[in-house]
C-alpha positions, 0 to 999 in steps of 0.5 A: 154171224148171219149173212144180213148181219155181215151186210149190215156191218159192211154198210156201216163201214162204208158209211163211216168211210164215205163220211170221213172223205166228206169232212165228218169227224166220227165221234161214235159208232154203234152208241147205245142207250137203253133199247136205242142204238145210233149207228153213227154219231158224227160231227161236221163243223158245228152240227152233230149228225145221228146217222142211221145206216140201212144197207139192202141187197135189193129194192123189191120191198123199197128203198133202204131208208123206207125201213126207218119207221116212227118207233126207231125214230123215237128211239134215236131222238131219245138216244141222241138227246142223252148223248148230247146231255151226257157230253155236254154239247151245245151243237145243232142236231140233225138226223141223217139216213145213209141208204145203201143198196148192193148191186152186184158187187157195187154199192150205191149209197145215198146220204139223206141229210135232215132226213126226218124232224122230231118236235 
């Protein structure tokens, strides 16, 4: 596996651990629908969070969360709608981004709740 893929998988693992420590139940990881993949689907209280994880080794080209583009947002919305219907959930849905920056041997994590809205 390419090094950037390894970094991405590690970032997702760190994000899951972070969410669990902060009271989230993990419902799914790497859930796919058609061409869309949701990195993490989690629940906290009555909220379902569709979470995109972006991990980078530096910020020379922008913050990790800057790499969630409109096309990706459209795919996430389509996928989470399918997930909610398929599982017969009646919860509020929120879209989050967890941006992770690797700095030496450390990881800096930022959890952006309600990172974007889609109407």
